[in-house]
LUMTORPA-737999 format. One record per residue: chain; x, y, z of N, C-alpha, C, CB in turn; residue in three letters. Coordinates in steps of 0.001 Angstrom, whole numbers, m for minus. Each point is the difference from the previous one (the first is absolute). Glycine has a CB too. Layout:
N
[A [X Y Z] [X Y Z] [X Y Z] [X Y Z] ALA]
...
//
This chain:
163
[A [m36085 86682 14673] [576 m1406 274] [m491 m689 m1327] [m115 m104 2834] UNK]
[A [990 m610 m3485] [m118 m834 m1112] [m864 m1317 454] [2337 965 m1003] UNK]
[A [m3126 m1517 m142] [m746 m1261 361] [796 m1083 612] [m1429 520 m1793] UNK]
[A [2622 m874 1086] [842 m1106 539] [247 40 1674] [1189 54 m2453] UNK]
[A [m920 1186 2640] [550 355 1502] [m1403 m274 945] [2039 2155 m805] UNK]
[A [m3000 m1533 20] [m1391 m232 947] [m316 m1422 68] [m1079 2178 m675] UNK]
[A [1141 m2881 m438] [m255 m1501 167] [958 m509 876] [m906 m292 m2168] UNK]
[A [2018 388 2318] [968 m474 744] [m289 66 1447] [1424 572 m1763] UNK]
[A [m1905 821 2161] [m253 406 1293] [m1436 m717 409] [1432 2357 m342] UNK]
[A [m2065 m2526 m572] [m1399 m895 444] [420 m1342 11] [m1784 1441 m1079] UNK]
[A [2494 m2082 212] [625 m1356 76] [513 m411 1317] [585 320 m2242] UNK]
[A [261 645 2832] [643 m224 1301] [m1030 146 963] [2190 790 m665] UNK]
[A [m3099 32 685] [m1106 239 1009] [m754 m1305 m5] [m233 2593 m365] UNK]
[A [m463 m2893 m781] [m797 m1194 82] [758 m1249 408] [m1396 1021 m1689] UNK]
[A [2641 m1203 1090] [753 m1329 280] [203 m94 1472] [1238 2 m2223] UNK]
[A [m841 1308 2906] [196 m75 1476] [m1234 m229 845] [1852 1469 m383] UNK]
[A [m2906 m1220 m151] [m1321 m385 761] [m341 m1340 m249] [m875 2189 m140] UNK]
[A [1158 m2864 m1111] [m189 m1183 6] [816 m981 638] [m928 766 m1651] UNK]
[A [2212 m345 1685] [1002 m733 723] [m169 m235 1747] [1477 1036 m2072] UNK]
[A [m2070 68 2431] [m567 m127 1388] [m881 m972 389] [278 2011 m66] UNK]
[A [m1035 m2547 m835] [m1171 m1136 93] [830 m1327 m389] [m2274 1621 m804] UNK]
[A [3350 m1550 190] [518 m1380 m344] [1528 m38 281] [m1827 m333 m1845] UNK]
[A [1836 m419 3299] [1408 m102 473] [1062 m508 m860] [m1027 m274 1947] UNK]
[A [639 m570 m2872] [1112 m723 m751] [614 982 m1137] [m1223 m2393 430] UNK]
[A [520 3426 m636] [556 981 m980] [1261 765 784] [m2511 352 m1291] UNK]
[A [2375 m168 2617] [837 890 675] [1691 m130 m262] [m2045 m87 1727] UNK]
[A [2329 m1387 m1830] [1334 m166 m182] [381 m550 m1559] [80 m419 2691] UNK]
[A [m1004 363 m3457] [189 m563 m1339] [m508 1031 m1132] [m285 m2428 1036] UNK]
[A [m311 3533 m654] [m497 864 m1108] [502 1362 326] [m2100 m1377 m485] UNK]
[A [2479 2052 m365] [261 1618 226] [m71 663 m1293] [1564 m290 1954] UNK]
[A [m1658 1575 m1829] [63 976 m1097] [1443 663 63] [m2646 459 76] UNK]
[A [3249 m452 m951] [1258 663 66] [108 913 m1448] [1142 m2096 1641] UNK]
[A [m1014 3386 m1508] [m98 824 m1232] [m1273 m413 m755] [2565 233 m171] UNK]
[A [m2490 m649 m1001] [m1163 m339 m839] [m359 m1444 m132] [571 1946 m1181] UNK]
[A [180 m2802 2100] [m113 m1214 m91] [m647 m696 1147] [1779 273 m1407] UNK]
[A [m2656 m1235 954] [m425 m1004 1156] [826 m1157 24] [m2280 650 m149] UNK]
[A [3048 m951 1501] [1011 m1057 m156] [m645 m918 910] [2212 1292 m554] UNK]
[A [m2107 m2528 283] [m237 m1308 707] [1215 m727 323] [m2059 m168 m1123] UNK]
[A [2231 m277 2361] [1159 m697 528] [m560 m1305 849] [1465 2359 99] UNK]
[A [m931 m3353 m494] [m333 m1351 366] [1324 m612 330] [m2099 m171 m1461] UNK]
[A [2646 m284 2655] [1374 m337 189] [1014 471 m928] [m913 m1772 961] UNK]
[A [1610 1291 m1813] [1050 480 m920] [m534 621 m1066] [1384 m1622 590] UNK]
[A [m2727 1482 m947] [m483 376 m1287] [m629 1478 108] [m438 m2566 m619] UNK]
[A [710 3382 m442] [m514 1307 55] [m554 391 m1501] [1718 608 2038] UNK]
[A [m3092 m292 m1795] [m320 406 m1387] [m803 1305 144] [m33 m2456 m957] UNK]
[A [87 3177 m235] [m520 1540 m59] [m831 330 m1165] [2019 691 1115] UNK]
[A [m2932 7 m1023] [m738 398 m1229] [m190 1841 292] [m1512 m2872 m401] UNK]
[A [1858 3460 m768] [m131 1379 m53] [m1479 350 110] [2106 191 m1361] UNK]
[A [m2572 534 2575] [m1687 369 13] [111 1604 m417] [m1027 m1853 2249] UNK]
[A [2029 2488 m2635] [10 1526 m56] [m1027 369 m910] [2385 260 454] UNK]
[A [m2759 m1225 m1513] [m1095 647 m916] [m1351 m789 m75] [1910 910 m1417] UNK]
[A [m1821 m1556 2772] [m1370 m802 316] [m600 577 1209] [818 m2199 m941] UNK]
[A [m2104 2327 918] [m870 562 1162] [m394 m1112 902] [m936 1843 m1422] UNK]
[A [1846 m2184 2444] [m548 m1152 783] [m1438 m305 396] [2030 345 701] UNK]
[A [m2618 929 m284] [m1456 m286 467] [m873 m542 m1134] [182 1871 1699] UNK]
[A [221 m1948 m3035] [m758 m453 m1061] [m286 m1496 531] [1076 1635 m2007] UNK]
[A [m266 m2434 2581] [m290 m1431 327] [m1199 m184 801] [2316 m436 m80] UNK]
[A [m2665 1505 849] [m1528 140 686] [m1201 m79 m730] [1010 1332 1347] UNK]
[A [m841 m1331 m2612] [m1117 m49 m1301] [m407 m1424 116] [1076 1782 m1832] UNK]
[A [m338 m2661 2256] [m380 m1237 237] [m567 m555 1390] [1583 m77 m1721] UNK]
[A [m2910 11 1804] [m783 m180 1363] [668 m900 784] [m2108 397 m915] UNK]
[A [2428 m1669 356] [387 m1112 931] [1449 459 511] [m1432 m2009 m1302] UNK]
[A [2160 2501 418] [1438 366 323] [m187 1462 1274] [1107 m941 m3043] UNK]
[A [m1977 1600 2854] [m78 1026 811] [m393 m552 1463] [m575 1552 m2053] UNK]
[A [m417 m2583 1966] [m330 m619 1309] [974 m565 554] [m1919 m332 m570] UNK]
[A [2726 m453 m185] [1191 m688 560] [1011 788 620] [m375 m1505 m1589] UNK]
[A [552 2647 1049] [1284 783 431] [m514 565 1477] [989 807 m2688] UNK]
[A [m2278 m749 2840] [m503 763 1231] [m239 m981 1161] [m1138 1776 m1483] UNK]
[A [1239 m3156 1094] [m149 m926 1106] [1399 m509 593] [m2250 m694 m1084] UNK]
[A [2575 753 2353] [1092 0 591] [585 m1298 m410] [m728 1537 1793] UNK]
[A [2089 m1531 m2508] [879 m884 m52] [m570 m1145 m1185] [801 637 2675] UNK]
[A [m1762 m37 m3582] [m546 m953 m936] [837 m304 m1217] [m2110 769 782] UNK]
[A [2912 298 m1168] [853 m22 m1031] [1484 m189 364] [m1684 1351 m1073] UNK]
[A [2438 m2228 560] [1357 m44 232] [833 1059 m694] [m387 m2319 342] UNK]
[A [1492 2722 m33] [1052 711 m477] [134 m504 m1784] [1271 122 2843] UNK]
[A [m976 m1279 m2872] [304 m391 m1565] [m977 120 m817] [1382 m1443 571] UNK]
[A [m2788 1159 132] [m1253 m3 m926] [m292 1337 m400] [m984 m1928 1066] UNK]
[A [1031 2957 m237] [m332 1418 m230] [1008 427 m1064] [m920 488 2424] UNK]
[A [2335 m829 m2294] [1110 667 m964] [m312 m656 m1327] [1997 355 1800] UNK]
[A [m2417 m1743 m1815] [m229 m428 m1408] [m1326 711 m438] [1220 m2367 302] UNK]
[A [m2102 2716 265] [m1386 439 m331] [318 1440 m722] [m1372 m1326 2169] UNK]
[A [2243 2092 m1257] [373 1384 m438] [711 97 m1207] [66 554 2163] UNK]
[A [862 m1813 m2317] [963 m10 m1267] [m779 m236 m1156] [1914 m865 1198] UNK]
[A [m2685 m148 m994] [m948 m201 m1104] [m682 1214 m720] [m352 m2024 1233] UNK]
[A [m211 2585 m129] [m778 1132 m304] [896 1236 m812] [m1507 m734 2231] UNK]
[A [2696 898 m1815] [734 858 m340] [645 m349 m1566] [277 483 2690] UNK]
[A [m5 m1836 m2768] [210 m552 m1367] [m915 27 m1101] [1153 m1218 1210] UNK]
[A [m2616 1119 m671] [m1104 m208 m831] [m60 1646 m412] [m1382 m2420 1229] UNK]
[A [1353 3261 m398] [m49 1380 m426] [1103 391 m1117] [m925 487 2376] UNK]
[A [2033 m734 m2006] [1033 33 m971] [m237 m729 m1438] [1394 143 2097] UNK]
[A [m2101 m1138 m1980] [m18 m691 m1183] [m1215 501 m696] [1236 m1996 896] UNK]
[A [m2046 2572 m507] [m1303 866 m643] [712 1107 m864] [m1816 m291 2165] UNK]
[A [2857 928 m1695] [635 933 m785] [459 m530 m1502] [713 1000 2314] UNK]
[A [m163 m2289 m2183] [569 m642 m1084] [m1195 m846 m724] [2427 m56 1226] UNK]
[A [m2737 628 m2588] [m1371 m481 m559] [397 m1286 m693] [m1166 2391 m388] UNK]
[A [2521 m2649 317] [304 m1441 m738] [42 m1106 913] [1351 1066 m1664] UNK]
[A [m1691 m908 2875] [116 m982 1143] [m932 m1199 m471] [433 1879 1990] UNK]
[A [95 m3165 m1872] [m824 m1158 m353] [m755 m387 1281] [1638 m831 m1850] UNK]
[A [m2996 691 1896] [m647 m544 1191] [m378 m1233 m49] [m656 1871 406] UNK]
[A [463 m2727 537] [m544 m1348 m33] [m1638 144 m112] [2125 m984 1486] UNK]
[A [m2581 462 m2289] [m1590 40 m232] [m595 m1469 332] [206 1898 m2019] UNK]
[A [608 m2852 1987] [m668 m1215 573] [1161 m1192 391] [m2289 606 m1563] UNK]
[A [1983 m1351 2535] [934 m948 291] [m1088 m1206 362] [2202 1700 864] UNK]
[A [m1613 m2920 m1525] [m978 m1123 m9] [870 m1117 479] [m1577 814 m1949] UNK]
[A [1238 m1809 2726] [533 m1144 336] [m388 m1061 m774] [177 821 1971] UNK]
[A [792 m1584 m2705] [m345 m1184 m549] [865 m1215 226] [m984 1432 m1502] UNK]
[A [593 m2602 964] [672 m1145 305] [322 m696 m1273] [m1087 m133 2192] UNK]
[A [2436 m384 m2189] [481 m473 m1273] [m364 m1729 m129] [2081 2089 61] UNK]
[A [m1835 m2732 m1030] [m253 m1171 m432] [450 m1021 1327] [327 826 m2747] UNK]
[A [881 m375 3498] [547 m762 1077] [m416 236 1381] [1714 m94 m1406] UNK]
[A [m2963 885 1267] [m395 528 1250] [547 1133 927] [m527 m2059 m290] UNK]
[A [1560 2729 m491] [880 1028 566] [m848 1343 m171] [2352 m1293 m613] UNK]
[A [m2519 2087 1702] [m481 1248 m156] [775 1106 m570] [m1154 m766 1664] UNK]
[A [635 1738 m2182] [791 1222 m602] [m878 1118 m216] [1564 m1437 m1151] UNK]
[A [m842 2658 1211] [m945 1201 m172] [m39 505 m1287] [372 609 2137] UNK]
[A [m1135 93 m2655] [118 601 m1535] [m619 1444 398] [m411 m2410 m1802] UNK]
[A [1613 3197 1582] [m339 1590 260] [24 463 m1306] [1050 444 2272] UNK]
[A [m2252 432 m2437] [m162 849 m1258] [3 1430 473] [m1378 m1764 m1307] UNK]
[A [1972 2471 160] [283 1557 320] [m910 795 m882] [2512 m317 585] UNK]
[A [m2389 1628 m221] [m940 775 m663] [186 100 m1543] [m163 1204 2140] UNK]
[A [1213 m1865 m2683] [179 61 m1293] [m305 m1468 m579] [1699 2006 299] UNK]
[A [m2246 m2679 367] [m544 m1565 m224] [1242 m803 m254] [m2350 592 m1126] UNK]
[A [3403 m340 1716] [1207 m993 m57] [m212 m953 1327] [1813 1831 m1284] UNK]
[A [m1439 m3116 963] [m339 m1093 1152] [1174 m623 276] [m2244 m503 m643] UNK]
[A [2718 807 2150] [1088 m894 609] [m370 m1075 717] [1180 1734 115] UNK]
[A [m280 m2800 m9] [m197 m1134 752] [792 23 1275] [m478 m1174 m2058] UNK]
[A [5 976 3247] [733 m14 1224] [90 m1673 527] [m912 2729 597] UNK]
[A [1937 m3334 m387] [m88 m1237 439] [630 m270 1396] [m82 m520 m2370] UNK]
[A [920 1437 2895] [291 90 1290] [m604 1043 927] [1832 m946 m904] UNK]
[A [m1765 630 2249] [m634 967 932] [m1108 410 m193] [1679 590 354] UNK]
[A [m2637 m1409 m1058] [m1258 544 m328] [m999 468 1180] [360 m1467 m1979] UNK]
[A [m267 732 3086] [m689 505 1157] [460 1420 402] [m262 m2372 743] UNK]
[A [1567 2507 m714] [555 1273 353] [m263 1116 m924] [1636 m1241 1068] UNK]
[A [m1570 913 m2389] [m381 842 m1002] [m1463 497 251] [1625 m1197 m1563] UNK]
[A [m2538 338 1742] [m1680 376 139] [m123 864 1510] [m1026 m2585 m1430] UNK]
[A [1920 2117 2459] [m142 693 1238] [267 1478 m138] [630 m2065 1147] UNK]
[A [664 2336 m1854] [467 1381 m137] [m914 777 m995] [2412 m755 510] UNK]
[A [m2850 m24 m1546] [m1059 759 m863] [m1087 363 635] [611 m1066 m1727] UNK]
[A [m1174 199 2595] [m1283 366 666] [233 1218 945] [m819 m2465 m118] UNK]
[A [1991 2286 794] [584 1221 1097] [m67 1318 m1012] [1999 m1639 1686] UNK]
[A [m1276 1525 m2674] [m42 1219 m882] [m1253 642 m486] [1923 m930 m627] UNK]
[A [m2862 m45 222] [m1396 395 m502] [m703 698 1278] [m207 m2096 m1847] UNK]
[A [301 1788 3120] [m767 513 913] [411 1434 250] [m381 m2249 898] UNK]
[A [1484 2739 m1503] [332 1439 11] [m311 668 m1216] [1691 m446 1490] UNK]
[A [m2102 m11 m2513] [m365 553 m1149] [m789 m715 m1121] [1847 1127 669] UNK]
[A [m2578 m522 m1518] [m736 m702 m1024] [923 m810 m1009] [m1770 1833 248] UNK]
[A [3002 m1501 m304] [796 m716 m942] [1501 m397 601] [m1393 1307 m1903] UNK]
[A [2043 m2288 1199] [1257 m189 531] [924 m109 m1291] [m885 m1171 2268] UNK]
[A [2079 1975 m2227] [758 m92 m1046] [1162 m1049 283] [m704 2397 m629] UNK]
[A [1260 m2778 m507] [1081 m1115 m17] [1011 610 863] [m390 m1020 m2379] UNK]
[A [583 2170 2196] [1306 781 845] [m192 m380 1482] [175 2251 m1602] UNK]
[A [m1370 m2093 2101] [m413 151 1434] [190 m1521 426] [m1836 2168 m191] UNK]
[A [1157 m3051 m484] [101 m1554 159] [1532 m656 140] [m2237 m4 m1475] UNK]
[A [2890 606 302] [1390 m270 15] [869 429 1148] [m365 106 m2246] UNK]
[A [110 1310 2604] [658 415 1165] [m210 m590 1239] [m2 1764 m1073] UNK]
[A [m1213 m2196 1379] [m263 m766 1123] [558 m1246 52] [m1801 1111 117] UNK]
[A [1812 m1850 m1050] [438 m1253 m344] [1635 26 415] [m1973 m317 m2036] UNK]
[A [2614 1341 1348] [1371 219 238] [178 320 1420] [369 742 m2285] UNK]
[A [m923 m34 3071] [25 408 1210] [75 m1420 923] [m1322 2380 m697] UNK]
[A [548 m3251 401] [m273 m1197 876] [1325 m715 m430] [m2862 m187 123] UNK]
[A [3258 79 m1278] [1350 m783 m355] [1062 448 825] [m587 m266 m2310] UNK]
[A [818 1645 2612] [1084 474 751] [m127 m189 1500] [315 1565 m1801] UNK]
[A [m1369 m2005 2264] [m119 m85 1356] [690 m1135 564] [m2000 1116 m212] UNK]
//
């Protein structure tokens, strides 16, 4: 049995056990083929987990505990956590991926707040809109790993814009 098939068998088995403890997952999350599919109303999102070993998310002790508490994690939350982990693992393979090294909130002379985002190549970017949302998403992504790539932050922001 090849590794990907073994991983998917384990992914399905672990996911099934987790779903038993989280009622909201029953109708909104499913594994079909190599994809984890999230459905909410008319919206459908999916991520290929065929090359990702789902039990790896249990390495995070807080997440491991929350998965085991009945109805603690909502379907959308666990989908986004898994998606971020899959994307982060894919980005590790790409050595030239820019990562965010620092985010600072500043205030201009008119009293308006903005964010300065610095990347791993010391480039700086100024964000003036939706700064609270950017910070929330960044913090959420940071809880799942030691770094956040611009691609991850961008994909999460785009996903929210399409909702």
